[in-house]
VOFI-934741 format. One line per 3 residues: number of its first residue (from 1); for each residue x, y, z of C-alpha. Coordinates in steps of 0.25 Angstrom, whole numbers, plus 5000, padded with zeros to 4 digits. Example, Ala and Ser with C-alpha at 12.3 -4.5 7.8 and 13.67 -1.06 7.14 Angstrom:
% VOFI-934741
1	5049,4982,5031 | 5055,4996,5029 $
***
This chain:
% VOFI-934741
1	5236,5220,4882 | 5238,5207,4890 | 5241,5215,4903 $
4	5228,5223,4901 | 5219,5211,4900 | 5226,5205,4912 $
7	5223,5217,4920 | 5209,5218,4916 | 5207,5203,4920 $
10	5213,5205,4933 | 5205,5217,4936 | 5192,5210,4933 $
13	5196,5198,4942 | 5199,5208,4953 | 5185,5215,4952 $
16	5178,5201,4952 | 5186,5197,4965 | 5183,5210,4972 $
19	5168,5208,4968 | 5167,5194,4973 | 5175,5197,4986 $
22	5165,5209,4989 | 5153,5200,4986 | 5157,5188,4994 $
25	5162,5197,5006 | 5148,5204,5006 | 5141,5191,5005 $
28	5148,5185,5017 | 5144,5197,5026 | 5129,5196,5022 $
31	5118,5187,5027 | 5106,5184,5020 | 5093,5183,5028 $
34	5082,5173,5024 | 5068,5178,5027 | 5054,5173,5025 $
37	5040,5180,5026 | 5030,5176,5036 | 5019,5169,5028 $
40	5004,5169,5032 | 4993,5160,5027 | 4990,5145,5026 $
43	5000,5136,5033 | 5001,5121,5031 | 5007,5111,5041 $
46	5012,5099,5034 | 5019,5086,5036 | 5028,5081,5025 $
49	5031,5067,5022 | 5035,5059,5010 | 5027,5047,5006 $
52	5025,5037,4995 | 5013,5036,4985 | 5005,5023,4984 $
55	4992,5020,4977 | 4980,5022,4986 | 4974,5009,4980 $
58	4980,4998,4973 | 4976,4984,4967 | 4984,4972,4969 $
61	4988,4964,4957 | 4987,4949,4960 | 4992,4937,4955 $
64	4983,4924,4954 | 4978,4923,4968 | 4971,4910,4965 $
67	4984,4903,4962 | 4986,4899,4976 | 4973,4890,4974 $
70	4982,4882,4965 | 4994,4881,4974 | 5002,4892,4967 $
73	5007,4899,4978 | 5019,4908,4973 | 5019,4914,4959 $
76	5031,4919,4952 | 5030,4932,4944 | 5035,4930,4930 $
79	5034,4944,4924 | 5028,4958,4928 | 5027,4972,4923 $
82	5036,4983,4929 | 5031,4989,4942 | 5025,5003,4939 $
85	5018,4998,4926 | 5005,5005,4924 | 4995,4994,4919 $
88	4981,4994,4915 | 4970,4983,4920 | 4974,4970,4914 $
91	4988,4973,4910 | 4999,4963,4913 | 5006,4964,4926 $
94	5013,4951,4929 | 5015,4936,4925 | 5015,4925,4935 $
97	5022,4912,4934 | 5011,4902,4929 | 5019,4889,4930 $
100	5015,4884,4943 | 5000,4886,4940 | 5002,4879,4926 $
103	5006,4867,4934 | 4994,4868,4943 | 4985,4869,4930 $
106	4992,4857,4924 | 4989,4849,4937 | 4975,4853,4937 $
109	4973,4850,4923 | 4978,4835,4925 | 4968,4834,4937 $
112	4957,4839,4928 | 4960,4828,4918 | 4961,4817,4929 $
115	4948,4821,4935 | 4941,4821,4921 | 4947,4807,4918 $
118	4942,4803,4932 | 4928,4808,4929 | 4927,4801,4916 $
121	4932,4788,4923 | 4921,4789,4933 | 4911,4791,4923 $
124	4915,4778,4916 | 4915,4771,4929 | 4902,4776,4933 $
127	4895,4772,4920 | 4901,4758,4921 | 4897,4756,4936 $
130	4883,4761,4934 | 4881,4753,4922 | 4885,4740,4930 $
133	4875,4744,4941 | 4864,4747,4931 | 4867,4733,4924 $
136	4866,4726,4937 | 4853,4733,4940 | 4847,4728,4927 $
139	4852,4714,4930 | 4846,4714,4944 | 4833,4719,4938 $
142	4833,4707,4928 | 4835,4698,4940 | 4823,4704,4948 $
145	4815,4701,4936 | 4820,4687,4935 | 4817,4684,4949 $
148	4803,4690,4948 | 4800,4681,4936 | 4805,4669,4944 $
151	4796,4673,4955 | 4784,4674,4946 | 4787,4660,4940 $
154	4788,4653,4954 | 4774,4656,4959 | 4770,4641,4957 $
157	4783,4637,4964 | 4785,4633,4978 | 4784,4644,4988 $
160	4799,4643,4992 | 4803,4645,4977 | 4794,4657,4976 $
163	4800,4663,4989 | 4814,4661,4984 | 4810,4668,4971 $
166	4804,4679,4979 | 4817,4681,4987 | 4825,4681,4974 $
169	4817,4692,4968 | 4818,4700,4980 | 4833,4698,4980 $
172	4834,4702,4965 | 4826,4715,4968 | 4834,4718,4980 $
175	4847,4717,4972 | 4841,4726,4961 | 4838,4737,4971 $
178	4852,4736,4977 | 4858,4737,4963 | 4849,4749,4960 $
181	4854,4756,4974 | 4868,4752,4971 | 4867,4759,4957 $
184	4861,4772,4963 | 4873,4772,4973 | 4883,4769,4962 $
187	4878,4780,4953 | 4878,4790,4965 | 4893,4786,4968 $
190	4897,4787,4953 | 4890,4800,4952 | 4898,4805,4965 $
193	4911,4801,4959 | 4908,4808,4946 | 4904,4821,4953 $
196	4917,4820,4961 | 4926,4818,4949 | 4918,4829,4941 $
199	4920,4839,4953 | 4935,4836,4952 | 4935,4838,4937 $
202	4927,4852,4939 | 4937,4856,4950 | 4949,4853,4941 $
205	4943,4860,4930 | 4939,4873,4938 | 4953,4873,4944 $
208	4960,4872,4931 | 4951,4884,4926 | 4955,4892,4938 $
211	4970,4889,4937 | 4969,4894,4922 | 4962,4906,4927 $
214	4973,4909,4938 | 4983,4906,4927 | 4979,4918,4920 $
217	4980,4927,4932 | 4995,4924,4932 | 4996,4935,4922 $
220	4994,4947,4932 | 4987,4959,4926 | 4983,4972,4931 $
223	4969,4972,4938 | 4968,4988,4936 | 4976,4999,4930 $
226	4988,5004,4939 | 5003,5003,4941 | 5010,4990,4944 $
229	5016,4990,4958 | 5022,4977,4962 | 5020,4971,4975 $
232	5031,4972,4986 | 5035,4958,4991 | 5047,4953,5000 $
235	5060,4956,4992 | 5054,4967,4983 | 5043,4969,4974 $
238	5036,4958,4965 | 5044,4956,4952 | 5046,4946,4941 $
241	5050,4933,4948 | 5043,4936,4961 | 5033,4927,4967 $
244	5019,4931,4972 | 5011,4922,4982 | 4998,4917,4978 $
247	4993,4921,4991 | 4996,4936,4989 | 4999,4937,4974 $
250	5000,4952,4973 | 5009,4955,4961 | 5007,4970,4960 $
253	4998,4982,4964 | 4991,4992,4955 | 4990,5005,4962 $
256	4979,5015,4959 | 4987,5027,4955 | 4975,5036,4954 $
259	4975,5036,4970 | 4988,5037,4977 | 4992,5039,4992 $
262	5005,5043,4998 | 5010,5035,5010 | 5019,5043,5020 $
265	5024,5042,5034 | 5023,5053,5045 | 5032,5053,5057 $
268	5026,5051,5071 | 5028,5066,5074 | 5019,5071,5063 $
271	5009,5059,5062 | 5000,5066,5072 | 4997,5077,5062 $
274	4993,5068,5051 | 4978,5065,5049 | 4970,5059,5038 $
277	4964,5069,5029 | 4976,5079,5029 | 4980,5085,5016 $
280	4993,5081,5010 | 5002,5088,4999 | 5009,5078,4991 $
283	5021,5079,4983 | 5028,5069,4974 | 5043,5067,4974 $
286	5042,5062,4959 | 5034,5074,4955 | 5038,5086,4963 $
289	5029,5096,4956 | 5016,5087,4958 | 5008,5090,4971 $
292	4997,5081,4976 | 4988,5082,4988 | 4983,5071,4997 $
295	4977,5068,5010 | 4981,5059,5022 | 4972,5047,5022 $
298	4978,5038,5033 | 4988,5040,5045 | 4994,5027,5051 $
301	4991,5025,5066 | 5004,5017,5068 | 5018,5022,5065 $
304	5029,5014,5059 | 5044,5014,5058 | 5049,5018,5044 $
307	5062,5012,5039 | 5075,5019,5042 | 5067,5029,5052 $
310	5066,5029,5067 | 5053,5038,5067 | 5039,5032,5067 $
313	5030,5036,5055 | 5015,5034,5052 | 5010,5031,5038 $
316	5001,5041,5032 | 4993,5039,5019 | 4990,5051,5010 $
319	4980,5050,4998 | 4984,5058,4986 | 4972,5066,4981 $
322	4977,5067,4966 | 4978,5056,4956 | 4990,5058,4947 $
325	4995,5048,4937 | 5010,5051,4941 | 5008,5046,4955 $
328	5015,5032,4957 | 5016,5023,4969 | 5029,5025,4978 $
331	5031,5039,4973 | 5036,5048,4985 | 5027,5059,4990 $
334	5029,5071,4999 | 5017,5073,5008 | 5014,5086,5015 $
337	5003,5083,5024 | 4995,5095,5028 | 4992,5093,5043 $
340	4987,5107,5046 | 4984,5120,5038 | 4984,5134,5045 $
343	4978,5146,5039 | 4982,5161,5041 | 4995,5159,5048 $
346	5009,5165,5048 | 5021,5156,5046 | 5036,5157,5043 $
349	5047,5147,5039 | 5052,5138,5050 | 5066,5144,5048 $
352	5061,5157,5053 | 5059,5152,5067 | 5069,5153,5078 $
355	5069,5148,5092 | 5075,5154,5105 | 5076,5147,5118 $
358	5068,5136,5113 | 5055,5144,5115 | 5055,5157,5107 $
361	5052,5155,5092 | 5055,5168,5084 | 5058,5173,5070 $
364	5067,5184,5064 | 5058,5195,5058 | 5063,5204,5047 $
367	5061,5216,5056 | 5072,5211,5065 | 5064,5204,5076 $
370	5066,5191,5082 | 5051,5188,5084 | 5045,5177,5092 $
373	5034,5169,5085 | 5024,5159,5089 | 5025,5146,5081 $
376	5014,5138,5076 | 5013,5126,5067 | 5024,5123,5057 $
379	5026,5114,5044 | 5039,5110,5037 | 5043,5124,5033 $
382	5035,5135,5040 | 5029,5138,5054 | 5017,5146,5058 $
385	5019,5158,5067 | 5008,5161,5076 | 5013,5174,5082 $
388	5025,5183,5081 | 5025,5187,5066 | 5015,5192,5055 $
391	5013,5191,5041 | 5023,5199,5033 | 5035,5197,5042 $
394	5048,5191,5037 | 5056,5182,5045 | 5071,5177,5044 $
397	5074,5163,5041 | 5088,5165,5045 | 5094,5172,5057 $
400	5096,5187,5054 | 5109,5194,5059 | 5101,5203,5069 $
403	5095,5191,5076 | 5106,5188,5086 | 5103,5198,5097 $
406	5088,5201,5094 | 5078,5197,5105 | 5066,5189,5101 $
409	5053,5197,5101 | 5044,5188,5109 | 5029,5186,5108 $
412	5021,5191,5119 | 5011,5180,5118 | 5022,5170,5121 $
415	5027,5176,5133 | 5017,5170,5142 | 5021,5156,5137 $
418	5036,5158,5138 | 5033,5163,5153 | 5026,5150,5156 $
421	5037,5142,5150 | 5048,5150,5158 | 5041,5149,5172 $
424	5045,5134,5174 | 5059,5137,5170 | 5059,5148,5181 $
427	5053,5138,5191 | 5064,5127,5188 | 5075,5137,5189 $
430	5070,5142,5203 | 5069,5127,5208 | 5083,5125,5203 $
433	5080,5116,5192 | 5086,5122,5179 | 5080,5118,5166 $
436	5090,5112,5156 | 5097,5121,5147 | 5090,5124,5134 $
439	5097,5129,5122 | 5095,5144,5120 | 5097,5153,5109 $
442	5090,5154,5095 | 5088,5143,5086 | 5080,5141,5073 $
445	5067,5133,5074 | 5069,5119,5067 | 5059,5114,5057 $
448	5049,5104,5063 $
***
């Protein structure tokens, strides 16, 4: 019984091995040809590049710009919300260190108290000085009246005495007038002193009010709805403990997420094809299924050197047409810029094109023909065929087994052009100047 089971197992294993051997041996001998149809219709010429999203418009969130008026030049950030937080207008963003401004406020409060005390002292001094001047004028008025009475009583006295009394009266009247003039000048002087000190009091009061208003701005809030993006600075982005300058107190930016743009860089070879107004098909690396559209709005006139690259590139700005709440700044985009669109043309994959002698482009047709073709515009995947094939033909993407010794079927319309190219070669050979050897044989056309 055991021997019977052993024989059955051995027979099954032998059948399986024979089957696998025949299958593998037949597979090794066969070749699989890859083919594609000649397509006809609309053909898009595209330039593909990666970009980065950013807001089309953004609002800067500022600390207290007025702080520099009060000699507060650098402000430390004590706390702040996380970057990327979506806030509404008036929401808290950051708290700035108020200690330095508190010191300025205390100094100003002391200046205000001192100026008020000085104003009160001047008021008292003015009252005292002017009262003395008024008393002096009153006494001089009494003196004038006394001299007037003496003069009236001396009318029967000798002329010399009358003359003396007249002089005394004139002197008393002159002293009275001088006292009155001095009183007017003194009053103007005291008024000017009071105005000066009162102005100093008002100035200190206004500055103290302004300082307290600026102090409220040390609590930074959102001027509008948006997502918090912190300002880049030397050494990294702004964070708790960083200092912002009172001359440029930008703490963060609030991008308008309803309108976005993609900033990309195009190499110097392709930039001549890019123009403002061209359509763009936009994909998102974060959301592969989401497709957006846009248009080119700006093309830089001057190139730049990108890090870790030897090629020159030009900045291109693409405005996104759609508004999507899933879009975020710094997301990576794939941008297909449509530089040209051809209608009613035939095209095949780039892999179908082969080249012979660096001048003859041809394809392998399903009917066993190596057919020369006239090439047109190409994109990343396909190339337009202007002559040589027709709609409905099938072409090989791989080299078929029969292709080695088959001649290329040439296009009559290209014979004249090839003859013009060949004539200079003949002239050079007749003159003894041989052209340098060029690689011959067949090769597949590379992607652009």
